[in-house]
N, CA, C and O atoms as a DFTB+ gen file, in Angstrom:
616 C
 N C O
     1  1       0.820      -1.195       0.000
     2  2       0.000       0.000       0.000
     3  2       0.865       1.260       0.000
     4  3       0.597       2.219      -0.724
     5  1       1.922       1.232       0.841
     6  2       2.806       2.396       0.913
     7  2       3.516       2.627      -0.414
     8  3       3.755       3.771      -0.800
     9  1       3.857       1.546      -1.115
    10  2       4.533       1.686      -2.404
    11  2       3.624       2.359      -3.421
    12  3       4.086       3.161      -4.233
    13  1       2.370       2.047      -3.385
    14  2       1.436       2.652      -4.330
    15  2       1.289       4.148      -4.063
    16  3       1.288       4.950      -4.997
    17  1       1.169       4.517      -2.815
    18  2       1.041       5.935      -2.462
    19  2       2.319       6.682      -2.824
    20  3       2.271       7.782      -3.375
    21  1       3.463       6.074      -2.509
    22  2       4.747       6.682      -2.830
    23  2       4.905       6.840      -4.349
    24  3       5.410       7.865      -4.807
    25  1       4.484       5.851      -5.127
    26  2       4.545       5.934      -6.581
    27  2       3.645       7.027      -7.123
    28  3       4.043       7.756      -8.033
    29  1       2.444       7.158      -6.586
    30  2       1.514       8.188      -7.039
    31  2       2.059       9.583      -6.726
    32  3       1.975      10.485      -7.560
    33  1       2.611       9.758      -5.536
    34  2       3.153      11.058      -5.143
    35  2       4.353      11.407      -6.030
    36  3       4.481      12.545      -6.482
    37  1       5.229      10.431      -6.276
    38  2       6.401      10.719      -7.117
    39  2       5.967      11.024      -8.553
    40  3       6.576      11.876      -9.201
    41  1       4.939      10.357      -9.064
    42  2       4.442      10.653     -10.405
    43  2       3.887      12.071     -10.475
    44  3       4.117      12.778     -11.456
    45  1       3.166      12.489      -9.451
    46  2       2.647      13.850      -9.419
    47  2       3.776      14.875      -9.346
    48  3       3.711      15.917     -10.000
    49  1       4.807      14.588      -8.559
    50  2       5.946      15.503      -8.456
    51  2       6.679      15.612      -9.797
    52  3       7.074      16.706     -10.202
    53  1       6.857      14.495     -10.476
    54  2       7.506      14.524     -11.785
    55  2       6.674      15.308     -12.801
    56  3       7.226      16.067     -13.597
    57  1       5.376      15.133     -12.780
    58  2       4.505      15.864     -13.692
    59  2       4.562      17.365     -13.393
    60  3       4.596      18.177     -14.318
    61  1       4.572      17.735     -12.120
    62  2       4.646      19.149     -11.749
    63  2       5.986      19.744     -12.171
    64  3       6.030      20.869     -12.669
    65  1       7.077      19.007     -11.979
    66  2       8.399      19.496     -12.385
    67  2       8.455      19.677     -13.898
    68  3       9.018      20.658     -14.384
    69  1       7.878      18.743     -14.644
    70  2       7.841      18.868     -16.087
    71  2       7.026      20.062     -16.538
    72  3       7.395      20.749     -17.491
    73  1       5.915      20.312     -15.853
    74  2       5.081      21.462     -16.192
    75  2       5.822      22.769     -15.941
    76  3       5.773      23.671     -16.776
    77  1       6.512      22.889     -14.799
    78  2       7.273      24.102     -14.505
    79  2       8.416      24.283     -15.493
    80  3       8.692      25.406     -15.915
    81  1       9.081      23.204     -15.868
    82  2      10.168      23.298     -16.835
    83  2       9.634      23.749     -18.185
    84  3      10.243      24.588     -18.849
    85  1       8.504      23.197     -18.592
    86  2       7.911      23.535     -19.877
    87  2       7.506      25.006     -19.912
    88  3       7.766      25.695     -20.899
    89  1       6.872      25.493     -18.844
    90  2       6.458      26.885     -18.797
    91  2       7.667      27.814     -18.734
    92  3       7.647      28.887     -19.335
    93  1       8.701      27.428     -18.028
    94  2       9.905      28.243     -17.950
    95  2      10.593      28.344     -19.296
    96  3      11.107      29.405     -19.649
    97  1      10.611      27.262     -20.052
    98  2      11.226      27.272     -21.388
    99  2      10.418      28.162     -22.323
   100  3      10.995      28.892     -23.129
   101  1       9.101      28.112     -22.230
   102  2       8.263      28.953     -23.073
   103  2       8.482      30.425     -22.751
   104  3       8.440      31.265     -23.650
   105  1       8.714      30.749     -21.488
   106  2       8.932      32.132     -21.103
   107  2      10.250      32.646     -21.671
   108  3      10.317      33.800     -22.094
   109  1      11.291      31.832     -21.692
   110  2      12.560      32.294     -22.248
   111  2      12.463      32.429     -23.758
   112  3      13.104      33.310     -24.331
   113  1      11.686      31.589     -24.419
   114  2      11.525      31.699     -25.865
   115  2      10.778      32.983     -26.223
   116  3      11.085      33.608     -27.238
   117  1       9.819      33.378     -25.420
   118  2       9.040      34.577     -25.718
   119  2       9.897      35.827     -25.592
   120  3       9.647      36.809     -26.292
   121  1      10.909      35.820     -24.713
   122  2      11.753      36.988     -24.502
   123  2      13.003      36.960     -25.365
   124  3      13.974      37.648     -25.049
   125  1      13.011      36.189     -26.441
   126  2      14.171      36.101     -27.318
   127  2      14.405      37.444     -28.000
   128  3      13.450      38.171     -28.272
   129  1      15.676      37.787     -28.283
   130  2      15.938      39.084     -28.913
   131  2      15.444      39.098     -30.351
   132  3      15.322      38.046     -30.977
   133  1      15.160      40.279     -30.876
   134  2      14.683      40.367     -32.258
   135  2      15.810      40.010     -33.225
   136  3      16.983      40.074     -32.855
   137  1      15.474      39.640     -34.445
   138  2      16.519      39.315     -35.411
   139  2      17.341      40.550     -35.753
   140  3      16.844      41.673     -35.661
   141  1      18.606      40.350     -36.150
   142  2      19.438      41.511     -36.491
   143  2      18.885      42.237     -37.714
   144  3      18.174      41.638     -38.521
   145  1      19.208      43.529     -37.858
   146  2      18.694      44.285     -39.010
   147  2      19.241      43.710     -40.309
   148  3      20.356      43.190     -40.356
   149  1      18.447      43.812     -41.348
   150  2      18.835      43.288     -42.648
   151  2      18.367      41.865     -42.862
   152  3      18.626      41.295     -43.922
   153  1      17.692      41.274     -41.901
   154  2      17.221      39.903     -42.012
   155  2      15.706      39.873     -42.234
   156  3      15.029      38.927     -41.831
   157  1      15.192      40.906     -42.871
   158  2      13.761      40.955     -43.130
   159  2      13.402      39.882     -44.152
   160  3      14.263      39.324     -44.832
   161  1      12.133      39.620     -44.234
   162  2      11.679      38.638     -45.216
   163  2      11.936      39.150     -46.620
   164  3      11.898      40.355     -46.865
   165  1      12.194      38.249     -47.529
   166  2      12.498      38.605     -48.914
   167  2      11.234      39.022     -49.649
   168  3      11.277      39.929     -50.480
   169  1      10.167      38.410     -49.373
   170  2       8.922      38.730     -50.048
   171  2       7.804      37.907     -49.450
   172  3       7.985      37.255     -48.422
   173  1       6.648      37.937     -50.090
   174  2       5.554      37.130     -49.566
   175  2       5.857      35.642     -49.739
   176  3       6.604      35.261     -50.640
   177  1       5.289      34.815     -48.892
   178  2       5.545      33.385     -49.014
   179  2       4.997      32.846     -50.334
   180  3       3.988      33.347     -50.831
   181  1       5.645      31.835     -50.905
   182  2       5.200      31.315     -52.201
   183  2       3.869      30.586     -52.071
   184  3       3.525      30.053     -51.016
   185  1       3.132      30.581     -53.180
   186  2       1.858      29.884     -53.192
   187  2       2.046      28.387     -53.397
   188  3       1.209      27.586     -52.984
   189  1       3.150      28.017     -54.037
   190  2       3.403      26.616     -54.342
   191  2       4.694      26.159     -53.681
   192  3       5.563      26.966     -53.349
   193  1       4.797      24.878     -53.503
   194  2       6.016      24.292     -52.964
   195  2       7.062      24.279     -54.069
   196  3       6.738      23.935     -55.205
   197  1       8.328      24.649     -53.769
   198  2       9.355      24.646     -54.817
   199  2       9.581      23.237     -55.355
   200  3       9.442      22.246     -54.638
   201  1       9.933      23.176     -56.635
   202  2      10.232      21.891     -57.251
   203  2      11.678      21.523     -56.976
   204  3      12.445      22.331     -56.453
   205  1      12.053      20.285     -57.334
   206  2      13.411      19.837     -57.055
   207  2      14.456      20.514     -57.922
   208  3      15.637      20.499     -57.575
   209  1      14.060      21.103     -59.033
   210  2      15.038      21.817     -59.859
   211  2      15.169      23.277     -59.455
   212  3      15.927      24.014     -60.086
   213  1      14.458      23.718     -58.427
   214  2      14.634      25.055     -57.876
   215  2      13.584      26.051     -58.280
   216  3      13.622      27.186     -57.805
   217  1      12.643      25.690     -59.135
   218  2      11.610      26.636     -59.508
   219  2      10.696      26.885     -58.311
   220  3      10.292      25.947     -57.624
   221  1      10.381      28.122     -58.073
   222  2       9.512      28.478     -56.967
   223  2      10.279      28.929     -55.735
   224  3       9.662      29.279     -54.729
   225  1      11.613      28.931     -55.786
   226  2      12.416      29.416     -54.671
   227  2      12.558      30.923     -54.758
   228  3      12.427      31.506     -55.834
   229  1      12.826      31.553     -53.618
   230  2      13.124      32.976     -53.609
   231  2      14.523      33.176     -54.170
   232  3      15.394      32.334     -53.947
   233  1      14.758      34.240     -54.874
   234  2      16.080      34.536     -55.400
   235  2      16.292      33.903     -56.759
   236  3      15.454      33.148     -57.253
   237  1      17.436      34.227     -57.357
   238  2      17.707      33.760     -58.708
   239  2      18.497      32.452     -58.745
   240  3      18.340      31.662     -59.677
   241  1      19.334      32.219     -57.752
   242  2      20.212      31.050     -57.814
   243  2      19.982      30.129     -56.629
   244  3      19.498      30.537     -55.574
   245  1      20.340      28.896     -56.839
   246  2      20.271      27.929     -55.759
   247  2      21.507      28.057     -54.880
   248  3      22.567      28.449     -55.369
   249  1      21.398      27.737     -53.597
   250  2      22.592      27.784     -52.754
   251  2      23.581      26.718     -53.199
   252  3      23.190      25.642     -53.650
   253  1      24.856      27.026     -53.068
   254  2      25.896      26.100     -53.507
   255  2      26.819      25.804     -52.335
   256  3      27.331      26.723     -51.694
   257  1      27.027      24.555     -52.061
   258  2      27.950      24.133     -51.009
   259  2      29.057      23.325     -51.663
   260  3      28.807      22.270     -52.246
   261  1      30.292      23.830     -51.564
   262  2      31.389      23.084     -52.151
   263  2      31.871      22.035     -51.157
   264  3      31.956      22.297     -49.957
   265  1      32.179      20.871     -51.655
   266  2      32.546      19.761     -50.798
   267  2      34.060      19.678     -50.700
   268  3      34.757      19.630     -51.713
   269  1      34.557      19.662     -49.480
   270  2      35.996      19.569     -49.263
   271  2      36.446      18.134     -49.507
   272  3      35.720      17.181     -49.225
   273  1      37.637      18.005     -50.026
   274  2      38.177      16.671     -50.246
   275  2      38.531      16.047     -48.911
   276  3      38.583      16.727     -47.887
   277  1      38.770      14.764     -48.934
   278  2      39.109      14.043     -47.713
   279  2      40.397      14.608     -47.104
   280  3      40.496      14.745     -45.884
   281  1      41.369      14.931     -47.937
   282  2      42.632      15.465     -47.436
   283  2      42.448      16.860     -46.842
   284  3      43.090      17.191     -45.846
   285  1      41.586      17.680     -47.434
   286  2      41.312      19.010     -46.881
   287  2      40.629      18.901     -45.526
   288  3      40.942      19.662     -44.611
   289  1      39.702      17.963     -45.389
   290  2      39.037      17.777     -44.094
   291  2      40.031      17.319     -43.037
   292  3      39.973      17.770     -41.893
   293  1      40.951      16.416     -43.414
   294  2      41.954      15.930     -42.469
   295  2      42.869      17.076     -42.067
   296  3      43.205      17.207     -40.890
   297  1      43.284      17.917     -43.028
   298  2      44.118      19.074     -42.710
   299  2      43.381      20.015     -41.768
   300  3      43.960      20.493     -40.793
   301  1      42.113      20.284     -42.049
   302  2      41.342      21.222     -41.227
   303  2      41.116      20.701     -39.817
   304  3      41.025      21.492     -38.878
   305  1      41.025      19.383     -39.649
   306  2      40.908      18.830     -38.291
   307  2      42.169      19.087     -37.488
   308  3      42.096      19.356     -36.289
   309  1      43.324      19.007     -38.134
   310  2      44.594      19.215     -37.444
   311  2      44.885      20.693     -37.200
   312  3      45.474      21.042     -36.176
   313  1      44.486      21.557     -38.114
   314  2      44.782      22.981     -38.021
   315  2      43.801      23.631     -37.052
   316  3      42.774      24.168     -37.467
   317  1      44.116      23.580     -35.771
   318  2      43.193      24.049     -34.730
   319  2      42.985      25.564     -34.749
   320  3      41.874      26.029     -34.494
   321  1      44.037      26.348     -35.048
   322  2      43.880      27.796     -35.006
   323  2      43.543      28.399     -36.369
   324  3      43.493      29.622     -36.500
   325  1      43.314      27.571     -37.377
   326  2      42.834      27.964     -38.699
   327  2      43.738      29.002     -39.381
   328  3      43.246      29.954     -39.987
   329  1      45.060      28.813     -39.279
   330  2      45.978      29.711     -39.968
   331  2      46.586      29.076     -41.215
   332  3      47.553      29.601     -41.769
   333  1      46.025      27.948     -41.662
   334  2      46.482      27.199     -42.832
   335  2      47.906      26.699     -42.684
   336  3      48.579      26.441     -43.682
   337  1      48.368      26.560     -41.467
   338  2      49.658      25.968     -41.150
   339  2      49.465      25.055     -39.950
   340  3      48.688      25.364     -39.047
   341  1      50.162      23.944     -39.940
   342  2      50.074      23.029     -38.807
   343  2      51.396      23.086     -38.060
   344  3      52.448      22.763     -38.612
   345  1      51.334      23.495     -36.811
   346  2      52.539      23.527     -35.995
   347  2      52.800      22.137     -35.426
   348  3      51.962      21.241     -35.526
   349  1      53.956      21.979     -34.837
   350  2      54.331      20.692     -34.249
   351  2      53.348      20.299     -33.152
   352  3      52.975      19.131     -33.041
   353  1      52.929      21.266     -32.341
   354  2      51.983      20.972     -31.250
   355  2      50.619      20.547     -31.792
   356  3      49.985      19.644     -31.245
   357  1      50.172      21.191     -32.857
   358  2      48.883      20.821     -33.442
   359  2      48.917      19.411     -34.008
   360  3      47.919      18.692     -33.941
   361  1      50.058      19.006     -34.565
   362  2      50.167      17.670     -35.122
   363  2      50.220      16.612     -34.027
   364  3      49.673      15.522     -34.195
   365  1      50.865      16.919     -32.920
   366  2      51.062      15.911     -31.877
   367  2      49.862      15.738     -30.954
   368  3      49.742      14.700     -30.303
   369  1      48.976      16.721     -30.878
   370  2      47.874      16.673     -29.919
   371  2      46.953      15.458     -30.074
   372  3      46.690      14.795     -29.071
   373  1      46.450      15.127     -31.260
   374  2      45.494      14.017     -31.346
   375  2      46.142      12.645     -31.496
   376  3      45.453      11.687     -31.846
   377  1      47.423      12.519     -31.246
   378  2      48.137      11.276     -31.528
   379  2      48.223      10.331     -30.332
   380  3      49.161       9.537     -30.252
   381  1      47.295      10.394     -29.426
   382  2      47.333       9.522     -28.260
   383  2      47.168       8.056     -28.660
   384  3      47.839       7.188     -28.102
   385  1      46.296       7.773     -29.608
   386  2      46.098       6.386     -30.048
   387  2      47.351       5.871     -30.743
   388  3      47.679       4.689     -30.636
   389  1      48.055       6.750     -31.456
   390  2      49.280       6.329     -32.133
   391  2      50.360       5.954     -31.124
   392  3      51.241       5.148     -31.425
   393  1      50.295       6.527     -29.946
   394  2      51.253       6.190     -28.891
   395  2      51.232       4.693     -28.595
   396  3      52.279       4.070     -28.417
   397  1      50.050       4.138     -28.545
   398  2      49.924       2.709     -28.245
   399  2      50.471       1.847     -29.384
   400  3      50.963       0.743     -29.148
   401  1      50.387       2.345     -30.608
   402  2      50.880       1.587     -31.751
   403  2      52.407       1.574     -31.822
   404  3      52.986       0.684     -32.446
   405  1      53.065       2.549     -31.191
   406  2      54.525       2.621     -31.247
   407  2      55.207       1.593     -30.351
   408  3      56.400       1.337     -30.515
   409  1      54.497       1.012     -29.431
   410  2      55.080       0.010     -28.540
   411  2      55.157      -1.317     -29.289
   412  3      54.246      -2.140     -29.201
   413  1      56.248      -1.519     -30.025
   414  2      56.355      -2.685     -30.899
   415  2      56.529      -3.990     -30.140
   416  3      56.077      -5.035     -30.609
   417  1      57.181      -3.956     -28.969
   418  2      57.364      -5.197     -28.218
   419  2      56.231      -5.455     -27.227
   420  3      56.267      -6.449     -26.501
   421  1      55.248      -4.597     -27.186
   422  2      54.041      -4.749     -26.365
   423  2      54.353      -4.966     -24.886
   424  3      53.687      -5.751     -24.212
   425  1      55.369      -4.266     -24.388
   426  2      55.676      -4.383     -22.963
   427  2      55.211      -3.170     -22.173
   428  3      55.473      -3.081     -20.973
   429  1      54.529      -2.237     -22.819
   430  2      53.985      -1.033     -22.189
   431  2      55.055      -0.198     -21.502
   432  3      54.785       0.448     -20.490
   433  1      56.264      -0.206     -22.042
   434  2      57.348       0.580     -21.474
   435  2      57.751       1.743     -22.365
   436  3      58.804       2.340     -22.141
   437  1      56.972       2.075     -23.340
   438  2      57.259       3.203     -24.212
   439  2      56.954       4.485     -23.451
   440  3      55.820       4.700     -23.023
   441  1      57.949       5.327     -23.281
   442  2      57.733       6.571     -22.553
   443  2      57.172       7.625     -23.502
   444  3      57.224       7.486     -24.724
   445  1      56.640       8.670     -22.906
   446  2      56.090       9.747     -23.723
   447  2      57.186      10.417     -24.541
   448  3      56.955      10.818     -25.681
   449  1      58.375      10.539     -23.965
   450  2      59.481      11.156     -24.687
   451  2      59.841      10.348     -25.934
   452  3      60.126      10.924     -26.984
   453  1      59.827       9.026     -25.824
   454  2      60.108       8.185     -26.993
   455  2      59.043       8.392     -28.071
   456  3      59.350       8.475     -29.260
   457  1      57.814       8.473     -27.638
   458  2      56.727       8.715     -28.591
   459  2      56.874      10.081     -29.253
   460  3      56.681      10.222     -30.460
   461  1      57.222      11.098     -28.438
   462  2      57.368      12.445     -28.979
   463  2      58.527      12.509     -29.973
   464  3      58.451      13.217     -30.978
   465  1      59.592      11.774     -29.692
   466  2      60.722      11.756     -30.616
   467  2      60.303      11.132     -31.945
   468  3      60.640      11.656     -33.006
   469  1      59.574      10.020     -31.897
   470  2      59.130       9.373     -33.135
   471  2      58.198      10.291     -33.928
   472  3      58.314      10.385     -35.150
   473  1      57.278      10.968     -33.240
   474  2      56.348      11.876     -33.922
   475  2      57.093      13.100     -34.445
   476  3      56.813      13.584     -35.542
   477  1      58.040      13.596     -33.658
   478  2      58.829      14.737     -34.096
   479  2      59.662      14.378     -35.328
   480  3      59.802      15.195     -36.238
   481  1      60.210      13.174     -35.364
   482  2      60.961      12.732     -36.538
   483  2      60.044      12.635     -37.759
   484  3      60.440      12.982     -38.872
   485  1      58.833      12.165     -37.542
   486  2      57.878      12.098     -38.656
   487  2      57.548      13.503     -39.146
   488  3      57.437      13.738     -40.349
   489  1      57.392      14.439     -38.205
   490  2      57.126      15.833     -38.562
   491  2      58.300      16.406     -39.354
   492  3      58.097      17.065     -40.374
   493  1      59.529      16.156     -38.889
   494  2      60.708      16.650     -39.597
   495  2      60.800      16.049     -40.990
   496  3      61.205      16.733     -41.930
   497  1      60.431      14.781     -41.137
   498  2      60.455      14.149     -42.446
   499  2      59.441      14.759     -43.399
   500  3      59.685      14.830     -44.603
   501  1      58.307      15.200     -42.872
   502  2      57.269      15.798     -43.725
   503  2      57.557      17.264     -44.014
   504  3      57.118      17.788     -45.038
   505  1      58.290      17.934     -43.127
   506  2      58.586      19.358     -43.288
   507  2      59.737      19.504     -44.279
   508  3      60.899      19.562     -43.877
   509  1      59.423      19.561     -45.565
   510  2      60.438      19.556     -46.626
   511  2      61.328      20.797     -46.585
   512  3      62.535      20.698     -46.806
   513  1      60.747      21.963     -46.304
   514  2      61.560      23.180     -46.319
   515  2      62.154      23.520     -44.960
   516  3      62.894      24.499     -44.857
   517  1      61.863      22.755     -43.915
   518  2      62.481      22.921     -42.603
   519  2      62.108      24.185     -41.870
   520  3      62.893      24.671     -41.056
   521  1      60.908      24.748     -42.134
   522  2      60.522      25.982     -41.451
   523  2      59.760      25.737     -40.155
   524  3      59.349      26.695     -39.499
   525  1      59.562      24.484     -39.773
   526  2      58.868      24.176     -38.522
   527  2      57.359      24.166     -38.632
   528  3      56.673      24.047     -37.617
   529  1      56.823      24.288     -39.829
   530  2      55.383      24.247     -40.058
   531  2      55.116      23.492     -41.343
   532  3      55.933      23.496     -42.264
   533  1      53.950      22.837     -41.395
   534  2      53.587      22.062     -42.574
   535  2      52.584      22.831     -43.420
   536  3      51.579      23.329     -42.914
   537  1      52.866      22.921     -44.708
   538  2      51.893      23.472     -45.641
   539  2      50.946      22.337     -46.028
   540  3      51.136      21.198     -45.601
   541  1      49.947      22.639     -46.819
   542  2      49.009      21.599     -47.236
   543  2      49.705      20.506     -48.044
   544  3      49.416      19.323     -47.868
   545  1      50.608      20.894     -48.915
   546  2      51.334      19.909     -49.715
   547  2      52.224      19.018     -48.861
   548  3      52.291      17.808     -49.078
   549  1      52.908      19.618     -47.891
   550  2      53.762      18.834     -46.996
   551  2      52.928      17.908     -46.120
   552  3      53.305      16.766     -45.861
   553  1      51.784      18.424     -45.668
   554  2      50.930      17.613     -44.799
   555  2      50.375      16.410     -45.548
   556  3      50.149      15.360     -44.946
   557  1      50.152      16.545     -46.847
   558  2      49.607      15.436     -47.633
   559  2      50.545      14.237     -47.636
   560  3      50.101      13.109     -47.849
   561  1      51.840      14.464     -47.402
   562  2      52.783      13.343     -47.369
   563  2      52.639      12.517     -46.099
   564  3      53.166      11.407     -46.033
   565  1      51.938      13.028     -45.084
   566  2      51.762      12.291     -43.829
   567  2      50.513      11.423     -43.839
   568  3      50.169      10.812     -42.827
   569  1      49.843      11.369     -44.966
   570  2      48.598      10.598     -45.058
   571  2      48.841       9.145     -44.657
   572  3      49.784       8.522     -45.146
   573  1      47.999       8.593     -43.769
   574  2      48.192       7.206     -43.348
   575  2      47.998       6.237     -44.509
   576  3      47.166       6.450     -45.391
   577  1      48.758       5.208     -44.484
   578  2      48.647       4.184     -45.530
   579  2      47.386       3.366     -45.285
   580  3      47.078       3.054     -44.134
   581  1      46.650       3.010     -46.331
   582  2      45.445       2.172     -46.137
   583  2      45.870       0.784     -45.631
   584  3      46.941       0.292     -45.986
   585  1      45.040       0.172     -44.814
   586  2      45.400      -1.162     -44.298
   587  2      45.470      -2.164     -45.432
   588  3      44.653      -2.152     -46.354
   589  1      46.466      -3.030     -45.341
   590  2      46.639      -4.049     -46.374
   591  2      45.557      -5.112     -46.233
   592  3      45.321      -5.637     -45.145
   593  1      44.914      -5.415     -47.329
   594  2      43.865      -6.425     -47.303
   595  2      44.485      -7.780     -47.628
   596  3      45.236      -7.895     -48.597
   597  1      44.188      -8.789     -46.849
   598  2      44.775     -10.092     -47.121
   599  2      44.266     -10.646     -48.454
   600  3      43.123     -10.419     -48.851
   601  1      45.130     -11.360     -49.112
   602  2      44.744     -11.982     -50.386
   603  2      43.707     -13.066     -50.134
   604  3      43.711     -13.719     -49.090
   605  1      42.847     -13.242     -51.074
   606  2      41.791     -14.240     -50.940
   607  2      42.400     -15.643     -50.973
   608  3      43.189     -15.968     -51.860
   609  1      42.029     -16.454     -50.010
   610  2      42.507     -17.835     -49.964
   611  2      41.386     -18.767     -50.409
   612  3      40.958     -19.647     -49.662
   613  1      40.934     -18.566     -51.596
   614  2      39.816     -19.335     -52.121
   615  2      40.274     -20.689     -52.625
   616  3      39.459     -21.477     -53.106
C-alpha cells in the first residue's frame, strides 16, 4: 500500500516538475531578442512548394555548397587555429592512439618522450623546407597508408 502511495506522489511531483520546466522554457523563448537588421523577409511566401530543380524558390540562384576533399578535411581537423599551417603541437595533440601503436614489443614501457621523438621525426620528415610548419602539400605526405587487405585464400 505504501509503495502505491509513494509511486503516485512521485508521479505527481515529476509531472509538476515537467510542467514548470515547460512553462519556464516557453517564457525564455518569448523573450528572445529580435533578429538583427537586414534579415527581413524577402517577399511574400510562395503559393506553391518549390520543385526539385529550384523553380519556386526565392532569389535567382540555388545555394551552392562546395565539398571539401578528404585530405582538406583531415588538414582542417589538425589545423586548430585555422591559420592554414600546422605547428608541431597541433600535429602531436590528437596522436594519443598512435602512442599505443609505437610500442612494438608490447611491454607497455614506451615513454612519452620516446613517442614524442618518433612523432617529431615524422614531422621533420614531412617538413620539406624545414621551417617548422607544414603546408598543405607537406601535410599530404603524412597521409596514413590504407590497411593491407589479405589476399583471398579461395
